[in-house]
Backbone as JSON, one array per atom type, in Angstrom:
{
  "sequence": "XXXXXXXXXXXXXXXXXXXXXXXXXXXXXXXXXXXXXXXXXXXXXXXXXXXXXXXXXXXXXXXXXXXXXXXXXXXXXXXXXXXXXXXXXXXXXXXXXXXXXXXXXXXXXXXXXXXXXXXXXXXXXXXXXXXXXXXXXXXXXXXXXXXXXXXXXXXXXXXXXXXXXXXXXXXXXXXXXXXXXXXXXXXXXXXXXXXXXXXXXXXXXXXXXXXXXXXXXXXXXXXXXXXXXXXXXXXXXXXXXXXXXXXXXXXXXXXXXXXXXXXXXXXXXXXX",
  "N": [[88.11, 69.79, 54.28], [90.26, 66.75, 54.25], [92.9, 64.84, 52.78], [92.18, 61.38, 51.75], [93.8, 59.55, 52.58], [95.11, 60.79, 54.92], [92.95, 61.33, 56.22], [92.19, 58.49, 57.01], [94.25, 57.83, 58.38], [94.16, 59.76, 60.44], [91.43, 58.93, 61.59], [92.36, 56.34, 62.88], [93.9, 57.26, 64.79], [92.27, 58.81, 66.45], [90.73, 56.6, 67.16], [92.35, 55.3, 68.97], [93.0, 57.24, 70.62], [90.47, 57.26, 71.89], [90.31, 55.15, 73.26], [89.23, 53.05, 71.81], [90.73, 51.2, 70.48], [93.92, 49.66, 69.87], [97.3, 50.51, 69.65], [99.25, 48.75, 69.14], [97.87, 46.64, 68.28], [97.22, 47.44, 65.77], [96.68, 46.47, 62.23], [99.25, 46.63, 59.7], [99.34, 46.16, 57.17], [98.48, 47.37, 54.91], [99.05, 48.92, 51.87], [100.53, 51.65, 50.35], [100.8, 54.12, 52.1], [102.55, 56.92, 53.69], [105.15, 57.11, 56.32], [103.58, 58.32, 58.12], [101.2, 56.66, 58.93], [102.35, 55.08, 60.94], [103.4, 56.95, 62.88], [101.64, 59.01, 63.86], [99.16, 57.42, 64.8], [100.6, 55.97, 66.94], [101.53, 58.02, 68.36], [99.23, 59.05, 69.51], [98.29, 57.13, 71.69], [99.83, 58.13, 73.59], [98.98, 60.62, 74.18], [96.5, 61.15, 75.64], [96.66, 61.51, 78.47], [98.01, 63.92, 78.54], [98.2, 67.39, 79.88], [99.39, 69.93, 79.39], [100.82, 70.93, 76.49], [103.33, 71.19, 74.14], [103.81, 71.66, 71.13], [106.12, 71.02, 68.26], [107.06, 72.53, 65.28], [104.53, 72.84, 64.23], [102.87, 74.71, 62.48], [103.08, 73.68, 59.56], [102.52, 71.05, 60.03], [101.81, 67.87, 59.11], [98.44, 67.08, 58.02], [96.81, 64.97, 59.3], [98.15, 64.63, 61.74], [97.96, 67.26, 62.79], [95.24, 67.17, 62.85], [94.8, 65.32, 65.13], [96.12, 66.59, 67.27], [94.34, 68.8, 67.47], [92.09, 67.35, 68.26], [92.78, 66.33, 70.72], [92.98, 68.57, 72.05], [90.59, 69.71, 72.12], [88.7, 67.57, 73.25], [89.91, 66.8, 75.73], [90.24, 69.53, 76.8], [92.77, 70.43, 76.64], [95.86, 72.42, 77.17], [97.31, 73.79, 74.46], [100.09, 74.72, 72.94], [102.62, 76.07, 70.55], [105.66, 75.95, 68.79], [107.47, 77.45, 66.2], [109.06, 77.83, 63.01], [107.45, 79.03, 61.06], [104.78, 81.42, 60.71], [101.54, 80.36, 61.48], [99.28, 81.83, 60.49], [100.44, 82.62, 57.96], [100.26, 80.31, 56.39], [97.44, 79.88, 56.21], [95.69, 79.15, 54.32], [96.19, 76.37, 53.9], [94.74, 74.88, 55.84], [91.88, 73.05, 56.76], [88.62, 74.44, 56.17], [86.84, 74.28, 58.41], [88.63, 73.82, 60.42], [90.12, 75.9, 60.68], [89.91, 78.18, 62.24], [90.27, 77.2, 64.92], [92.88, 76.42, 64.64], [94.15, 78.89, 64.23], [94.02, 80.05, 66.5], [95.64, 78.7, 68.3], [98.57, 79.55, 70.5], [101.59, 80.52, 69.12], [104.86, 80.21, 69.19], [107.39, 81.97, 67.6], [110.27, 80.84, 66.17], [113.5, 79.24, 66.37], [113.57, 76.11, 67.95], [115.81, 75.66, 69.33], [116.52, 78.09, 70.49], [114.41, 79.6, 71.16], [112.39, 81.59, 73.33], [110.88, 80.24, 75.77], [108.74, 79.24, 78.42], [110.39, 77.88, 81.63], [110.34, 74.52, 82.8], [107.71, 73.98, 82.3], [105.82, 72.35, 80.71], [104.19, 69.43, 80.42], [104.2, 67.61, 78.42], [106.24, 67.57, 75.41], [105.95, 67.53, 71.95], [107.19, 66.19, 68.93], [106.61, 65.58, 66.04], [107.85, 64.11, 63.23], [109.56, 66.15, 62.73], [112.27, 67.2, 64.06], [114.35, 66.2, 62.34], [114.26, 68.23, 60.36], [115.22, 70.45, 61.66], [117.86, 72.81, 61.71], [118.19, 72.63, 59.08], [115.94, 73.53, 57.61], [114.72, 76.91, 56.8], [112.56, 79.8, 57.28], [111.08, 81.4, 54.62], [110.97, 84.92, 53.62], [109.83, 86.61, 51.98], [108.8, 85.16, 49.75], [106.14, 84.28, 47.92], [105.48, 81.97, 47.13], [106.26, 79.71, 48.92], [106.82, 78.61, 52.09], [109.12, 78.18, 53.1], [112.7, 78.58, 52.71], [114.2, 77.38, 49.79], [116.1, 75.64, 47.28], [116.91, 75.95, 43.97], [118.53, 74.21, 42.77], [120.68, 71.45, 44.13], [123.18, 72.37, 45.01], [122.5, 74.79, 45.93], [121.65, 74.63, 48.56], [121.9, 74.22, 52.15], [124.56, 71.78, 52.8], [124.92, 70.12, 55.0], [124.26, 69.8, 58.83], [124.82, 71.4, 61.98], [126.55, 69.57, 64.32], [125.85, 69.32, 66.8], [123.27, 69.46, 66.86], [121.14, 67.61, 67.65], [121.79, 67.31, 70.48], [121.3, 70.05, 71.37], [118.48, 70.53, 70.69], [117.4, 68.64, 72.28], [118.46, 69.63, 74.71], [116.8, 71.93, 74.93], [114.27, 70.92, 74.97], [114.53, 69.57, 77.5], [114.65, 71.93, 79.19], [112.24, 73.3, 79.0], [110.46, 71.11, 79.96], [108.34, 69.91, 82.64], [109.49, 68.17, 85.49], [109.67, 64.78, 85.25], [108.22, 65.17, 83.07], [107.44, 64.39, 79.67], [108.6, 63.72, 76.33], [107.89, 63.26, 72.76], [109.16, 61.84, 70.02], [109.45, 61.56, 66.62], [111.07, 60.06, 63.63], [112.56, 60.12, 60.55], [114.48, 56.92, 59.33], [117.24, 55.33, 58.14], [119.81, 54.91, 55.95], [121.55, 56.91, 56.8], [122.22, 60.25, 57.47], [122.68, 63.73, 55.87], [120.2, 64.14, 53.97], [118.92, 64.68, 50.51], [115.93, 66.25, 49.16], [112.96, 66.74, 47.21], [110.61, 69.22, 46.98], [107.11, 69.72, 46.4], [106.96, 71.95, 44.8], [109.23, 71.53, 43.21], [111.27, 72.13, 44.21], [114.69, 72.26, 46.2], [115.89, 70.82, 49.21], [117.16, 69.68, 52.32], [117.26, 67.03, 54.93], [117.54, 65.39, 57.73], [118.51, 62.1, 58.18], [118.08, 59.35, 60.12], [120.44, 57.1, 61.75], [122.04, 54.56, 63.54], [124.14, 55.74, 65.09], [123.25, 58.7, 65.38], [120.79, 58.07, 66.15], [121.49, 57.37, 68.75], [122.35, 59.57, 69.97], [120.11, 60.83, 70.27], [118.96, 58.96, 72.29], [120.61, 58.8, 74.4], [120.92, 61.33, 76.06], [121.88, 62.76, 78.75], [119.91, 64.03, 80.27], [117.25, 62.82, 80.12], [115.41, 59.64, 80.27], [114.72, 56.7, 78.56], [111.8, 55.63, 77.54], [110.31, 54.31, 75.87], [111.03, 52.93, 72.51], [110.79, 52.08, 69.03], [110.9, 50.62, 65.86], [110.54, 50.68, 62.34], [110.13, 49.56, 59.02], [109.57, 49.81, 55.49], [108.38, 47.77, 53.48], [108.89, 45.46, 50.74], [106.27, 44.96, 49.39], [105.01, 47.47, 49.89], [104.12, 47.83, 52.05], [104.26, 48.75, 55.92], [106.33, 47.28, 58.32], [107.07, 46.37, 61.48], [110.5, 46.36, 62.95], [113.59, 45.14, 64.42], [115.76, 46.8, 65.02], [117.97, 49.85, 64.46], [119.64, 48.71, 62.84], [118.44, 47.25, 60.97], [117.52, 48.82, 58.99], [119.45, 50.01, 57.65], [119.56, 49.69, 54.68], [117.94, 51.25, 53.66], [116.71, 54.58, 52.2], [115.51, 57.83, 52.13], [116.21, 59.6, 49.99], [115.59, 61.69, 47.77], [112.78, 60.64, 47.41], [109.19, 60.47, 48.03], [108.71, 59.88, 50.54], [109.9, 58.55, 53.65], [111.55, 55.49, 53.94], [111.92, 53.97, 56.23], [111.51, 54.36, 59.65], [111.35, 55.63, 62.74], [110.16, 55.71, 66.42], [110.08, 57.35, 69.41], [109.95, 57.72, 72.86], [110.69, 59.87, 75.58], [111.54, 60.57, 78.93], [111.87, 63.08, 81.3], [114.69, 63.33, 83.48]],
  "CA": [[88.48, 68.29, 54.0], [91.64, 66.49, 54.13], [92.82, 63.72, 51.63], [91.36, 60.23, 52.11], [94.82, 58.82, 53.36], [95.27, 61.58, 55.91], [91.63, 61.11, 57.07], [92.07, 57.48, 57.54], [95.32, 57.9, 59.35], [93.48, 60.41, 61.88], [90.46, 58.02, 62.31], [92.8, 55.42, 63.43], [94.49, 58.0, 65.78], [90.95, 58.85, 67.12], [90.19, 55.54, 67.83], [93.29, 54.96, 69.83], [92.97, 58.37, 71.78], [89.36, 57.23, 72.55], [90.57, 53.82, 73.76], [88.52, 51.96, 71.22], [91.67, 50.24, 69.48], [95.3, 49.62, 70.5], [98.13, 50.84, 68.49], [100.08, 47.49, 69.32], [97.4, 45.48, 67.63], [96.73, 47.8, 64.5], [97.28, 45.88, 61.26], [100.07, 47.41, 59.03], [99.41, 45.36, 55.91], [97.84, 48.46, 54.11], [99.95, 49.55, 51.12], [100.43, 53.28, 50.02], [100.98, 55.05, 52.97], [103.7, 57.08, 54.14], [105.36, 56.86, 57.89], [102.53, 59.1, 59.13], [100.49, 55.64, 59.36], [102.91, 54.68, 62.32], [103.71, 58.14, 63.75], [100.44, 59.73, 64.43], [98.6, 56.44, 65.84], [101.65, 55.82, 68.04], [101.43, 59.28, 69.18], [97.73, 58.87, 70.25], [98.11, 56.71, 72.74], [100.55, 59.19, 74.75], [98.47, 61.93, 74.33], [95.32, 61.1, 76.42], [97.0, 62.23, 79.7], [98.69, 65.34, 78.79], [97.36, 68.54, 80.33], [100.09, 71.06, 78.84], [101.45, 70.11, 75.4], [104.05, 72.1, 73.35], [104.14, 70.95, 69.79], [107.37, 71.68, 67.56], [106.49, 72.51, 64.05], [102.91, 72.95, 64.23], [102.1, 75.43, 61.16], [103.32, 73.11, 58.46], [102.6, 69.63, 60.27], [100.68, 66.93, 58.25], [97.09, 67.31, 58.61], [96.51, 63.96, 60.24], [98.72, 64.93, 62.93], [97.45, 68.43, 63.12], [93.93, 67.1, 63.19], [94.85, 64.81, 66.01], [96.16, 67.64, 68.3], [93.12, 69.66, 67.7], [91.1, 66.7, 69.02], [93.19, 66.28, 72.04], [92.7, 70.07, 72.56], [89.06, 69.79, 72.35], [88.09, 66.58, 73.93], [90.77, 66.79, 76.8], [90.48, 70.54, 77.27], [94.23, 70.39, 76.87], [96.46, 73.45, 76.75], [98.09, 73.41, 73.47], [100.59, 75.75, 72.47], [103.49, 75.54, 69.55], [106.91, 76.58, 68.51], [107.57, 77.15, 64.85], [109.68, 79.01, 62.31], [106.48, 79.73, 60.22], [103.56, 81.61, 61.44], [100.19, 79.74, 60.86], [98.67, 82.88, 59.3], [101.08, 82.87, 56.61], [99.91, 79.34, 55.54], [96.17, 79.73, 56.64], [95.05, 78.33, 53.34], [96.39, 74.78, 53.96], [94.0, 74.24, 56.88], [90.44, 72.99, 56.32], [87.84, 75.43, 56.52], [86.32, 73.77, 59.81], [89.61, 73.82, 61.45], [91.17, 77.34, 60.6], [89.77, 79.3, 63.54], [90.74, 76.57, 65.99], [94.31, 76.25, 64.63], [95.03, 80.03, 64.35], [93.87, 80.45, 67.95], [96.57, 78.24, 69.32], [99.63, 80.61, 70.62], [102.69, 79.92, 68.73], [106.09, 81.23, 69.51], [108.0, 82.04, 66.37], [111.71, 80.82, 66.26], [114.03, 77.81, 66.44], [113.1, 75.62, 69.28], [116.77, 75.84, 70.22], [116.99, 79.47, 71.24], [112.87, 80.08, 71.6], [111.78, 81.97, 74.72], [109.56, 79.59, 76.13], [108.79, 79.34, 80.09], [111.05, 76.82, 81.8], [109.81, 73.57, 83.59], [106.18, 74.35, 82.25], [104.96, 71.59, 79.86], [104.21, 68.1, 80.76], [104.65, 66.87, 77.04], [106.5, 68.06, 74.16], [105.62, 66.59, 70.85], [108.18, 66.61, 67.89], [106.44, 64.57, 64.92], [108.49, 64.3, 61.99], [110.04, 67.61, 62.63], [113.66, 67.26, 64.43], [114.98, 65.96, 61.2], [114.45, 69.24, 59.64], [115.97, 71.38, 62.34], [118.97, 72.95, 61.16], [118.1, 72.62, 57.67], [114.78, 74.58, 57.21], [114.59, 78.33, 57.35], [111.38, 80.45, 57.0], [111.34, 82.36, 53.96], [110.53, 86.37, 54.17], [109.0, 87.45, 50.84], [108.63, 84.31, 48.85], [104.84, 83.85, 48.11], [105.0, 80.48, 46.8], [106.9, 78.94, 49.82], [107.12, 79.1, 53.61], [110.57, 77.91, 53.32], [113.73, 78.81, 51.77], [114.49, 76.31, 49.09], [116.9, 75.9, 46.34], [116.46, 75.37, 42.58], [119.57, 73.25, 42.72], [121.04, 71.09, 45.55], [124.1, 73.17, 45.46], [122.14, 76.02, 46.57], [120.98, 74.42, 50.0], [123.13, 73.46, 53.12], [124.82, 70.24, 52.7], [125.0, 69.11, 56.26], [123.93, 70.58, 59.62], [125.74, 71.42, 62.85], [126.84, 68.37, 64.8], [125.16, 69.43, 68.18], [121.86, 69.75, 66.75], [120.44, 66.61, 68.55], [121.86, 67.62, 71.96], [120.77, 71.35, 71.69], [117.16, 70.36, 70.74], [116.92, 68.0, 73.51], [118.35, 70.49, 75.9], [115.68, 72.78, 75.0], [113.07, 70.12, 75.46], [114.68, 69.49, 78.91], [114.44, 73.16, 79.89], [110.73, 73.57, 79.07], [109.65, 70.01, 80.63], [108.28, 69.58, 84.2], [110.32, 66.92, 86.22], [109.01, 63.57, 84.69], [107.66, 65.38, 81.77], [107.77, 63.42, 78.36], [109.04, 64.25, 74.85], [107.71, 62.34, 71.94], [109.86, 62.14, 68.69], [109.49, 60.51, 65.41], [112.28, 60.7, 62.87], [113.09, 58.9, 59.17], [115.52, 56.38, 59.59], [117.96, 54.44, 57.27], [121.49, 54.65, 56.02], [121.83, 58.1, 57.78], [122.92, 61.49, 57.06], [121.94, 64.79, 55.23], [119.29, 63.52, 52.64], [118.37, 65.6, 49.86], [114.6, 65.96, 48.89], [112.42, 67.86, 46.56], [109.3, 69.3, 47.44], [105.77, 69.76, 45.7], [107.38, 73.15, 43.88], [110.25, 71.05, 42.49], [112.78, 72.87, 44.81], [115.34, 71.24, 46.9], [116.03, 70.9, 50.52], [117.7, 68.35, 52.89], [116.68, 66.7, 56.11], [118.57, 64.35, 58.56], [118.09, 60.61, 58.2], [118.69, 58.92, 61.53], [120.88, 56.07, 61.78], [122.44, 54.21, 64.85], [124.8, 56.97, 65.66], [122.65, 59.94, 65.43], [119.63, 57.91, 67.16], [121.99, 57.14, 70.11], [122.37, 60.91, 70.47], [118.7, 60.99, 70.97], [118.64, 57.92, 73.42], [121.74, 58.95, 75.47], [120.88, 62.38, 76.68], [121.75, 62.59, 80.47], [118.62, 64.57, 80.93], [116.32, 61.66, 79.68], [115.23, 58.25, 80.23], [113.87, 56.09, 77.32], [110.52, 54.88, 78.02], [109.77, 53.49, 74.69], [111.5, 53.22, 71.22], [110.21, 51.19, 68.0], [111.49, 51.12, 64.49], [109.69, 50.32, 61.12], [110.61, 49.49, 57.53], [108.67, 49.9, 54.24], [108.73, 46.42, 52.6], [108.74, 45.27, 49.02], [104.79, 45.13, 49.21], [104.66, 48.82, 50.03], [103.49, 48.1, 53.5], [105.17, 48.84, 57.08], [106.4, 46.37, 59.15], [108.14, 46.56, 62.68], [111.69, 45.47, 62.88], [114.06, 45.22, 65.68], [116.53, 48.03, 65.48], [118.31, 50.72, 63.35], [120.55, 47.85, 61.92], [117.44, 46.62, 59.91], [117.05, 50.09, 58.21], [120.64, 50.67, 57.02], [119.67, 49.81, 53.51], [116.85, 52.1, 53.04], [117.11, 55.83, 52.16], [114.38, 58.76, 51.56], [116.89, 60.4, 49.25], [114.69, 62.2, 46.51], [111.66, 59.9, 47.51], [108.32, 61.24, 48.22], [108.61, 59.85, 52.14], [110.64, 57.92, 54.22], [111.4, 54.06, 53.8], [112.38, 53.74, 57.55], [111.29, 55.33, 60.67], [111.51, 55.22, 64.29], [109.61, 56.52, 67.36], [110.79, 57.55, 70.82], [109.26, 58.59, 73.93], [111.72, 60.14, 76.55], [110.96, 60.96, 80.05], [112.92, 63.96, 81.85], [114.87, 62.85, 84.74]],
  "C": [[89.87, 67.91, 53.98], [91.65, 65.2, 53.2], [92.41, 62.44, 52.44], [92.61, 59.58, 52.88], [95.07, 59.41, 54.76], [93.93, 61.39, 56.75], [91.39, 59.54, 57.52], [93.09, 57.16, 58.68], [94.53, 58.6, 60.87], [92.45, 59.61, 62.56], [91.21, 57.0, 63.2], [93.42, 56.05, 64.93], [93.38, 58.35, 66.81], [90.75, 57.82, 67.91], [91.17, 55.02, 69.16], [93.18, 56.12, 71.23], [91.44, 57.86, 72.46], [89.32, 55.63, 73.31], [89.6, 52.81, 73.15], [89.46, 50.97, 70.23], [93.03, 50.55, 70.33], [96.2, 49.79, 69.49], [98.92, 49.6, 68.56], [99.35, 46.52, 68.35], [96.66, 46.14, 66.18], [97.29, 46.96, 63.19], [98.06, 47.19, 60.33], [100.23, 47.16, 57.57], [98.45, 46.29, 55.17], [98.89, 49.27, 53.24], [99.56, 51.14, 50.82], [100.48, 54.18, 50.99], [102.39, 55.5, 53.4], [104.08, 56.63, 55.53], [104.26, 57.64, 58.64], [101.62, 57.83, 59.51], [100.96, 55.03, 60.63], [103.0, 55.67, 63.39], [102.34, 58.5, 64.69], [99.37, 58.77, 65.11], [99.32, 56.03, 67.02], [101.5, 57.1, 68.84], [100.17, 59.41, 70.05], [97.76, 58.35, 71.65], [99.04, 57.1, 73.97], [100.08, 60.38, 75.03], [97.29, 62.08, 75.41], [95.62, 61.75, 77.77], [97.66, 63.63, 79.71], [97.88, 66.4, 79.13], [97.97, 69.83, 79.57], [100.87, 70.69, 77.63], [102.19, 71.43, 74.65], [104.35, 71.09, 72.08], [105.35, 71.71, 69.04], [106.79, 71.41, 66.08], [105.33, 72.33, 63.55], [102.42, 73.49, 62.93], [102.01, 74.62, 59.89], [103.16, 71.62, 58.74], [101.67, 68.98, 59.3], [99.19, 67.16, 58.84], [96.49, 66.29, 59.42], [96.88, 64.22, 61.42], [98.04, 66.18, 63.66], [95.88, 68.17, 63.68], [93.91, 66.44, 64.64], [95.28, 65.71, 67.52], [95.12, 68.47, 68.62], [92.17, 68.76, 68.43], [91.4, 66.64, 70.27], [92.56, 67.52, 72.81], [91.23, 70.13, 72.99], [88.41, 68.86, 73.45], [88.66, 66.62, 75.52], [90.76, 68.16, 77.76], [92.13, 70.85, 77.74], [94.7, 71.59, 76.55], [97.46, 73.31, 75.68], [98.68, 74.64, 72.91], [101.81, 75.42, 71.42], [104.63, 76.47, 69.66], [107.17, 76.2, 67.13], [108.61, 78.23, 64.32], [108.8, 79.83, 61.39], [105.33, 80.06, 60.95], [102.29, 80.93, 60.51], [99.51, 80.51, 59.93], [99.25, 82.96, 58.23], [100.54, 81.54, 55.72], [98.57, 78.76, 55.78], [95.43, 78.94, 55.7], [95.05, 76.99, 53.38], [95.49, 74.16, 55.01], [92.62, 74.25, 56.47], [89.53, 73.82, 57.17], [87.22, 75.19, 58.24], [87.25, 73.75, 61.02], [90.33, 75.21, 61.83], [90.99, 77.98, 61.83], [90.35, 78.71, 64.72], [92.32, 76.68, 65.81], [95.14, 77.61, 64.79], [94.86, 80.55, 65.64], [94.87, 79.89, 69.0], [98.08, 79.26, 69.27], [100.78, 79.66, 69.95], [103.89, 81.07, 68.66], [107.01, 80.94, 68.34], [109.6, 82.17, 66.66], [112.11, 79.37, 66.38], [114.06, 77.46, 67.94], [114.6, 75.69, 70.09], [117.18, 77.01, 71.07], [115.35, 80.23, 71.62], [113.19, 80.68, 72.98], [110.61, 81.51, 75.14], [110.01, 79.32, 77.95], [109.53, 77.77, 80.37], [110.0, 75.87, 82.83], [108.16, 73.92, 83.58], [105.42, 73.25, 81.76], [105.24, 70.26, 80.38], [104.46, 67.09, 79.36], [104.88, 67.79, 76.14], [106.37, 66.92, 73.11], [106.58, 67.29, 69.59], [107.94, 65.56, 66.83], [107.07, 65.02, 63.89], [109.17, 65.78, 61.74], [111.61, 67.76, 63.17], [114.53, 67.14, 63.27], [115.37, 67.21, 60.32], [115.04, 70.58, 60.17], [117.34, 71.48, 62.06], [119.55, 73.08, 60.03], [117.05, 73.86, 57.16], [114.84, 75.77, 57.76], [113.44, 78.96, 56.86], [111.84, 81.47, 55.81], [110.67, 83.57, 54.18], [109.51, 86.53, 52.94], [108.56, 86.48, 49.65], [106.95, 83.98, 48.8], [104.53, 82.45, 47.61], [105.54, 79.41, 47.88], [107.27, 79.39, 50.84], [108.49, 78.79, 53.84], [111.43, 78.29, 52.38], [114.37, 77.49, 51.0], [115.53, 76.6, 48.11], [116.58, 75.31, 44.97], [117.41, 74.41, 42.17], [120.02, 72.63, 43.92], [122.13, 71.98, 45.91], [123.84, 74.51, 46.14], [121.64, 76.1, 48.08], [122.08, 73.77, 50.93], [123.29, 72.11, 52.69], [124.97, 69.62, 54.08], [124.52, 70.24, 57.59], [124.79, 70.38, 61.04], [125.58, 70.19, 63.76], [126.27, 68.19, 66.07], [123.85, 69.72, 68.06], [121.17, 68.83, 67.75], [120.44, 67.14, 69.85], [121.25, 68.98, 72.17], [119.32, 71.29, 71.66], [116.73, 69.73, 71.96], [117.18, 68.73, 74.98], [117.29, 71.47, 76.03], [114.45, 72.06, 75.47], [113.23, 70.02, 77.13], [114.38, 70.74, 79.79], [112.99, 73.25, 79.98], [109.82, 72.61, 79.79], [109.41, 70.25, 81.9], [109.12, 68.54, 84.6], [109.26, 65.79, 85.95], [108.19, 64.0, 83.46], [108.19, 64.62, 80.65], [107.96, 64.25, 77.27], [108.85, 62.99, 73.91], [108.35, 62.71, 70.66], [109.73, 60.91, 67.67], [110.7, 61.13, 64.5], [112.13, 59.44, 61.63], [114.16, 58.32, 59.56], [115.87, 55.6, 58.46], [119.29, 54.44, 57.19], [122.17, 55.74, 56.72], [122.48, 59.21, 56.88], [122.12, 62.57, 56.4], [121.28, 64.16, 53.68], [118.83, 64.44, 51.79], [116.91, 65.09, 49.12], [114.27, 67.17, 48.09], [111.14, 67.87, 46.8], [108.27, 69.61, 46.33], [106.31, 70.94, 44.66], [108.35, 72.72, 42.98], [111.59, 71.71, 43.06], [113.45, 71.85, 45.74], [115.49, 71.49, 48.34], [116.73, 69.83, 51.06], [117.03, 68.24, 54.34], [117.69, 65.69, 56.41], [117.9, 63.06, 58.69], [118.89, 60.13, 59.17], [119.22, 57.56, 61.24], [121.47, 55.51, 63.29], [123.15, 55.27, 65.56], [124.02, 58.45, 66.05], [121.18, 59.24, 66.44], [120.47, 57.74, 68.58], [122.15, 58.76, 70.67], [121.15, 61.5, 71.28], [118.56, 60.11, 72.5], [119.44, 58.32, 74.6], [122.07, 60.08, 76.08], [120.79, 62.23, 78.1], [120.57, 63.15, 81.15], [117.29, 63.61, 81.06], [116.43, 60.26, 80.0], [114.53, 57.92, 79.15], [112.86, 55.41, 77.99], [110.08, 53.93, 76.88], [110.61, 53.72, 73.28], [110.99, 51.95, 70.13], [110.67, 51.59, 66.55], [110.78, 50.18, 63.22], [110.31, 50.46, 59.79], [109.48, 49.5, 56.67], [109.04, 48.7, 53.4], [108.38, 46.59, 51.24], [107.07, 45.53, 48.43], [104.32, 46.33, 49.62], [103.92, 49.13, 51.46], [104.34, 48.06, 54.67], [105.27, 47.68, 57.82], [107.31, 46.73, 60.34], [109.47, 45.72, 62.57], [112.36, 45.59, 64.17], [115.01, 46.4, 66.14], [117.05, 48.86, 64.24], [119.22, 49.98, 62.29], [119.69, 47.21, 60.85], [117.22, 47.73, 59.08], [118.1, 50.34, 57.44], [120.4, 50.77, 55.36], [118.62, 50.53, 52.77], [117.33, 53.44, 53.03], [115.77, 56.44, 51.6], [115.0, 59.61, 50.61], [115.89, 60.48, 47.87], [113.21, 61.13, 46.37], [110.7, 60.95, 48.02], [108.19, 61.21, 49.94], [109.29, 58.99, 52.31], [110.51, 56.29, 53.9], [111.53, 53.26, 54.92], [111.83, 54.75, 58.44], [111.36, 54.78, 62.08], [110.7, 56.06, 65.16], [110.17, 56.52, 68.53], [110.11, 58.23, 71.7], [110.22, 58.38, 75.19], [110.96, 60.56, 77.6], [112.12, 61.89, 80.81], [113.21, 63.39, 83.38], [114.86, 64.08, 85.98]]
}
């Protein structure tokens, strides 16, 4: 079983995957949801035609997103592989019983996507849903039985920033593994920008990158890709999401020490 909110999002995404509904017509006036209510259904509309998918951050991904990937794999006989810094076997207890065998059968290359040994020009789709913001911050823990990631008991114990070439290096890696005209789907938290402090469910600290216009431009201006689609969303005072025009509409928002983002963006790129 998965949480009711995750199941609601997964059901929406499956309806889009099955062409029973359209992402652009889905109502967003439903309070109490994280950015997953945007990201997962949005991704569903671009998954149907994929035959060879590489997912980034698979092992610890939100269960609504994980469930969608498994549905695509089953329904479309899609080849699904992943790259991650955490082995799914290490966190197998987080997967619903009915999914566990399928999850653990997905081939996962362990390592940082920027340096992973993956086949060149092989995939027609790379999916990176709510993951790129963690690259350059998160590290897998080795012997901590309580957490799959290295965390700090205080903010001073964790990295305060990430390498300035992170976005470029990640997209370089996507470009290398994608076929010509292959696509990359990316979603990110967006707001005032910069390294943003988070507190996890164990009360430990980490950071993620919150995107703003400058770092978003690093994603949209990579010379190896064309932008097919980009959309921006803000969480309003009514606790409902709404679409906005640009990153400028999100600069007053921040995910600092919040349970989830207050602004998000989605991006579909195509390899040139």
